[in-house]
C-alpha atoms as one frame of an Amber mdcrd trajectory, in Angstrom:
protein
   0.000   0.000   0.000   1.412   3.359  -1.011   1.572   6.572   0.955  -1.165
   8.154  -1.202  -3.790   5.517  -0.273  -4.188   6.798   3.269  -4.618  10.383
   2.104  -7.227   9.382  -0.491  -9.116   7.364   2.105  -9.074  10.342   4.487
 -10.369  12.662   1.741 -13.217  10.205   0.965 -14.052   9.953   4.672 -14.155
  13.756   5.000 -16.313  14.072   1.861 -18.713  11.403   3.191 -18.988  13.160
   6.561 -19.610  16.519   4.883 -22.325  14.950   2.686 -24.021  13.378   5.723
 -23.933  16.690   7.588 -25.429  18.508   4.583 -28.204  15.885   4.389 -28.889
  16.258   8.125 -29.163  20.054   7.784 -31.436  19.776   4.740 -33.703  17.347
   6.603 -33.883  19.640   9.618 -34.766  22.602   7.388 -37.624  20.650   5.733
 -39.044  19.353   9.018 -42.379  20.994   9.823 -42.552  23.015  13.031 -43.691
  21.197  16.160 -47.397  21.665  16.916 -48.315  23.999  19.770 -51.085  21.753
  21.125 -51.759  18.012  21.120 -54.716  15.809  22.005 -54.017  12.286  23.158
 -56.525   9.619  22.227 -57.188   6.323  23.932 -57.353   2.920  22.257 -60.899
   3.795  21.262 -60.350   6.719  18.874 -63.405   8.505  20.284 -61.936   8.524
  23.794 -59.882  11.674  24.421 -57.342  11.020  27.165 -55.548  14.351  27.630
 -54.619  17.734  26.195 -50.874  18.496  25.993 -48.678  21.402  24.967 -46.525
  20.735  21.911 -43.458  20.819  24.152 -44.691  18.122  26.551 -42.057  15.537
  27.379 -44.638  12.797  27.999 -47.423  13.093  25.402 -48.145   9.392  24.940
 -48.146   7.438  21.705 -51.546   8.330  20.252 -51.469  12.110  19.871 -52.513
  14.390  17.070 -51.842  18.089  16.605 -54.733  20.483  17.211 -55.295  24.219
  17.073 -55.406  26.435  20.122 -59.193  26.687  19.776 -59.540  22.884  19.653
 -57.355  22.500  22.755 -59.478  25.051  24.648 -62.696  23.372  23.524 -61.439
  19.958  24.650 -60.490  21.307  28.085 -63.885  22.969  28.430 -65.538  19.626
  27.607 -63.750  17.955  30.517 -60.837  16.371  28.633 -58.118  16.253  31.313
 -55.089  18.507  31.063 -51.720  16.749  31.187 -50.391  16.995  34.725 -46.828
  17.397  33.452 -47.067  20.198  30.861 -50.229  21.919  32.230 -51.831  23.153
  28.983 -54.734  24.563  30.979 -52.345  26.957  32.704 -50.630  27.829  29.415
 -54.036  28.575  27.855 -55.253  30.545  30.867 -58.080  28.145  31.679 -58.922
  27.394  35.281 -59.154  23.739  36.190
């Protein structure tokens, strides 16, 4: 193996890393913004389990994004507020 092989391999490695980083940045730029409000559903799709903020660290597996108005309406119709992210407080609704 010649001296030039190591340098070529290093250049390929650097080019591959730069390509991966560019792909990661492009993916991040195309990612839609996180929703502000979420509603968690139960196993029965008609059963609403909780309202969450979009930044909640424990939203559950069955959530869907909703508008601010939908989150308020759900809370007013007795859908529980998440006890961790407190969307009722963030929306200014008294429990």
